[in-house]
N, C-alpha and C positions, 0 to 999 in steps of 0.2 A: 800411795805411789802411783804415778800416772803410767798407763800401759806403754810398753816399748813397741817398736815396729815389729818385733818378733811376736808379741802378744796380739797385735792387730791381725797378723796372718796366721796365728796359731801354730807356730813352729818353734823348735828349740834353737838356742843360740848357735849350736854347731850344725845347723841344717845346711845341706849342700845347696848350690844354686838351683839344681833341678827340683829339690824339695821346696825351695822358696817359690820357684816359678809355678809349680803345681798348686801350692797353697794359694798363691795370688789368683790363679785362674778359678779355683773353687770359690774364693771369697767374692769375686765380682760376677760370678756366673748368673745370679738371679737379681742383681742390683741394677737400677737405672743409673746412667752416667751422671745425672744430677744429684744422686744420693750422696750425702756426706761420707757414708761408709765406703762408697765406691772411690771417692777421692783419697780417703785415708789409706785404703788398700793399695792404690796406685803409688802413693808417695812412699809407703813402706817398701814396696817392691823396687821402686826406683833406687832407694838407698841400699837395700840388701843385695841387689843384683849387680851393683857396682863395687868391685873389690876394694878400691881405695876409700870410697865413701863409707863402706861397711866397716873397715878397720878403724877409721876415725870415729865412727858412731859407737862401735864397741868399746873404745877407750873411754867414752863418757858414761858408760853404764857401771853401776856398782857390781862388785863381785857377787856371784851367785852363792847363796847359802846352801851348805850341804843338806841333803834330805835327811830327816830324822830316821834313826834305826828302827826297823819294824819291831813292834811289841811281840814278845814271845807268845806262842800259841799254847794255851792251856788245854791239855787233853784230859777229859774227865776219867776218873778211875772206873773200871768195870764194876757193875753191880753184882754182888754175890747172889747165888741162887738161894731160893727159899728152902727151908729145912724139909718141907714136905715134898720137894722136887716138882711141885706144880709150876707151870709157866706163870710168870708175873704178868698180870693184866691191869690196865688202868680202869678199875671199876669205880663207878660213881653211884652214890645212893640218892634216889629220888625222894621227894617229899613224903611218899607213902612208905618209905623204908625199903623199897625194892632196889636191887642192884642192877645197873645197866652196863653191859660190856662196852669197852672203848670203841669197838668196831662199829657201833651204831653211829658215832659221830662222823665216821668216814663217809656216811651217805651224803654229807654236804659237798664232798669233793666233786662228784659228777655234776652237781648243780653249778658249782663255780666254773668248771670247765666249759659247760654249755654257755654260760654268760660270756666268758672270754671268747669262745668261738663265735658268738653272735656279734661281738664288737669287731673282731677281725673280719668277719664276712661283710659287715657294713662298710668298713674301711676299704676293702677291696672293691666293693660296688662303687663307692665314691671315686676311687682312683681310676677305675675302668671308665667311668663317665667323663672324667677330666681328659684321659687319654683319647677317648672317642671323639670329643669335640675339639681337640687340639690339632692344628694342622700338622700333618706328618712331614718330618724333615729327615731325609736319609742321612745318618751319621757320616757316611762316606762323602756325601755332597758337602756337608759342613766342613769336614776336614780338607776337602779339595779347595773350597773357597778360602779357608784360612791360609793354606799353603800358597794359593795364587796371590793373596794379599801381601804375604811376606815377600814373594818374588817380585811383585809389581812395584812395591813402594820404593825399592832401591833405584831403578832407573827413573821413576817419576820424580823423586826428590834430589837426584844427583845431576850434576852438569859440570862441564869443563869449558872455560871460555875459548879454548882452542878447537873444540868439537861440538859447538852448539847445535848445528843442524843434525848431526848424527844422534846427539843426545835426545833432541826433541822427537825425532822419528822413532827411536827406541821406546820412549815413554808412551807415545800415542798407540803403540801396538797393544798396550795393556788397558786401554781406556775404551769406554763405550763411545759411540758417535756423539751423543749429547755432551759428555764430559770432555771430549776432545776440543770442542769449541771453547769451553771455559779455560781449559789448559792452555790453548793457543794464546788467549788473551794474557794469561799470567806469564807465559814464557816470553812474550814479546817484551815485557818489562825487563826480564832477566837478560834477554839478548841485547837490549839497549845499554845495560850497565856492566855486564860481565866482562866484555873486552876491555873496557876502560879501567876496571879495577883488577882485572886478571884473576877473577874469582874461580875457585875450584871447590866443589862440594861433593862429598862421597857419603851417601847414606848407609847406615848399618842398622839392621834390625836386632834389637836386644831381646825382646820377648813379645809375645802376642797372645791374645785370647779372644774367643768369640763372645760378643756382647749380647746379640739377639739374632733370631733367625725367623725366616718366613719361607714358604715353599719356593720362592723365586729370588730371594735376597738374603744375604748374610752380612751382618755388621761386625767388623773386626777391629779391635783396639790393639795398636802396636806401640811399643816403646822404641823410639828411633834415635840414634845418635848421628849427628851430622858434622864430622870433622871438616872444617872450612879454612881455606888459606886464600890469601890475595897478595898483591905485590908489596903491601905494607906489613903483612903478617905471614911469615914463612913457616912458623911452627903452627900446626893445626890447632884451631880453637874449636872445642867440641860443644855443639849446641844439642841439648836434649829435648826431644819433643814427644808428646803423646799424639798419635795420629789415629783418627777414627775413619775407617774406610768402609764404604758400602759396596759390596760385591754383588753383581747380578749375573744370572745365568746367561750364557751365550752358546751358540751352536758348538763352538770349539772349546768351551770351558767357562771360566768366570772372569769378568772384566770389572774394572773400577768405574763406578757410576757417580760416586760422590767422595769427597775427601775433606776432612777438617783437621787442621794442625793447631795445637796449642802447646806452649812451653810446658815441659814436665816440671812438677814442683821440686824445688831445691831441698 
């Protein structure tokens, strides 16, 4: 049987959206965006975080089999004491006929503990070396960059043909100077077409996760829905995108320096 989207993220079928979102973030935390597992985790989250798509998907799954009942635990009967009232010991006879007490075998335990302690110490040394040479990124900075990306992507991807100048100005406030130039070129195309088609786009962030970090930049992946209307389509058509945003540190916080949008898998 092929794995389900629940198996891909490692969650139960009754997992809440928050549990699905947390599992998705854990799944892609150490993966490169080009990795097949990265794309599979994104596709699983895209389905399971959308209530309608999840219901339709669940209807295609076979019913879960009940878990087998646990086997009864057999408790051994107590050992009756010896008639001479002496404590029972596990005595072993050597090749010379001499008896050795069981306690002597217990000497192996400290040796085993020392071996385990040595392995643990070596692992800690290796971990310390990795942490030492890894660029330190303050978790608060990473969280701030992720929040800034979620906040910025809404005005950057949204526009209304009746308020194009205001929309462009709002978006530029979230961009670095370098990216403002590229955004202006892209928005010029929108400005030429939106009034004619009467297009209105409202971006909505569904979920986000940090992909990679460096001391001065944080790359954030966002799932974004873009309900869109125009003079021919009055009921919103929802476009689903995966948006990779590179946030860079600025004196006043974090700004968008690069942005790449691809359609989310259906």
